[in-house]
N, C-alpha and C positions, 0 to 999 in steps of 0.2 A: 738866754740866747739860744737859738736853734742852729743846727747844722743844715745847710741846704747845698745842693738840691736833693740830697738823699731822702729827706722825709716829707717833702712837699711835692704832691703830685702835680706836675706842670704840663703834662701831655695836653697839647692843643691850647694851652692857656697863654695869655699874653704877658710878656715880661718887658718892662721898660728899662732900656739901658740908656743913660744919659752920659754921653762921652763917646768919642770916636777914635781914641788913641790905643797904645799898646796895652794899657791896663784894662780897658773896656774889652779889647780883643781877648785877653786871657779869661775874662768872665764869660764871653761867648763860648770859648773852648770848653769850659766847665759846664755850660748849659747844653751843650750839643746832644748829649745822650738823654736829656729829659723830654725831647720832642715838643718843647714849647715854641710858641711864636714870638718873634722879637719886634718890638717898636724901638727904633733907634733914633735918638735925637742928639744932634750936635751941630754947631756951626760949620765944623769941618770933620771929615773922616779920612784917616790914613788908608793907604791901599791895602795894607795887611788886615786891617779891621774889615774892610769891605769884602776881602777875599773870604774871611771867616764868616761873615754875615751871609754870604751866598748859600750856606748850608741850611739856612732857616727859611721859613715862611716869614716874610719880612714886610714891615712898614717903615719906611725911612723919612726922616724930616731933617733937612739941612738948615737948621736954625737953632736958637736958644730954646730951652725948656719953657713951656707954658703949662699952668695947672691942668688944662684940658688933656694933656698928654697922659694923665693918670686914669682916664676913663676906660673901664674894662680891664684894667691891669691887676694882676695877682701878686707881682713881685717887682720891686723897683731897685735898680742898681745905679748908684751914683758914682761915676768913674771919670770925672773931669779932673783937670789939674788945678782947679780953683775951689779951695775948701768952703769959701762963702757960697759959691753956687751949689756945691753938694749939700750944704746945710739947708738951703732954701728948698731944694727938691725933697730932702728928707722930711722937713717940717710939713710940706704940703701932703706927702705921702702918709705920714702919721696921722694927719688930721682926717684921713679917710680910712684909717686902720689898716693900712697895707704894710706888708713886710718890706723892710729896707735893708740893703746891703750897701753901706757907705765905705767905699774903698779907702784904706789907710786911715780910718777913723773908727776903731773898735767901739769906742763909747757911744757912737751914733748908730751902731748896727743893731737890728733886731735879729738878723740872720747872717751867718758866716758860711763861707764856701770852704769846705775842707779840701786838702790836697788828697787826691783819690788815686790809688793803685788798683787796677782791675787786671786780673788774670783768670779768664774763664769764669768759673762760679765763685772765685775768691775776690772780695772787694774789701780794701782797707781804706778808711777815712782818717786822715791825720789833721789835727787842728791845734794851734796855740791860742785859741779863742781871740784871735785878732792881735795878739801881742807881737808876733813876728812871723808873718806868713812865709817869708823866705826859709825859716827853719823847717817848717812843715815840708816844704818842697825838697829841701836837702835830705831830710829823713826818708821821704818817699823815694827819691832817686837812689838812696842807699838800699832800700828794700827792693827796688826794681832789680838791682844787681844780685840780690840773694833769691829773687823769684823771677827768673827769666821767662820770656814768652814760651820757650820750649817746655815749661812745666804745665802749661795748660792741659795737654792731653792727660797728664798724671793726675792733676786736680780732678778732671772730669771722671777719671777711672776710680779715684777715691769716693767721689759722690755716688757712683754706680755701685761700688762695693758696699757702701753703707746701706743703700737701698736693699741690696741682696741680703745683707746680714739682718735687717729688720724682719725679712720674710723667713729666714732660715733659723734665726735664733730668737725665740719668742721671750726669753728671759732678759729683761732690760739690763740687769746687773752684769750678766755674762756678755751681753752684747757690748755694753760700755767698756768693760775690761778688754775685750778683744779690739775694739776701736782705739782705746788708749794705747795699747801695745803697738798696734799698727802705726799710729801717729808718732810714737817715740821712735820707731824704726825709720820712718820717713824723715824725722828731724835730724837723726844721726847721719843719714845718708846724704841729705840735701843741703844742710847748713855747715858752715865752717865750724871747726871744733870749739873755737872761743864762744860761738853764739849760744851753746847750751851749757855753759858753766854757771 
């Protein structure tokens, strides 16, 4: 299985989302940074889904899935509340060698969406490989408390400092030791005492 959307370049590519409820809405939220286009198919769309959909270049169909919905698609997300309907969509997608993310059905997934924490240049992806997505979210939320938005300038300063050290310290071993020392100091100052036991 692969973690998506981290490793699949979806910029400008078509993603099919079958479903129009809160679970499909969460998938849209995860896809927003990828720059993909969305083809949404569902007999009904809730208002929150439609609000999230507005952030995308969108093609919307208010009806049930038909196999032609897969034309030109690079990734398929089945997010209906009907496991049989999700299985039909996944089977059609696989017959065309397309990546499938089947919500709440890890065994039917070719691709999983990790829970992602972004803080400036720092990106952490957490996954239970589909076993318990809610657990990934809880761990991500705990990390958000340890790494607040206010830390973004400090992260960016560390990245800049590393660039400067690469120029001023040509010896890789010396540079690595200096960076390790700096990161130990950051860890001691930034994290609660029990985190580095």
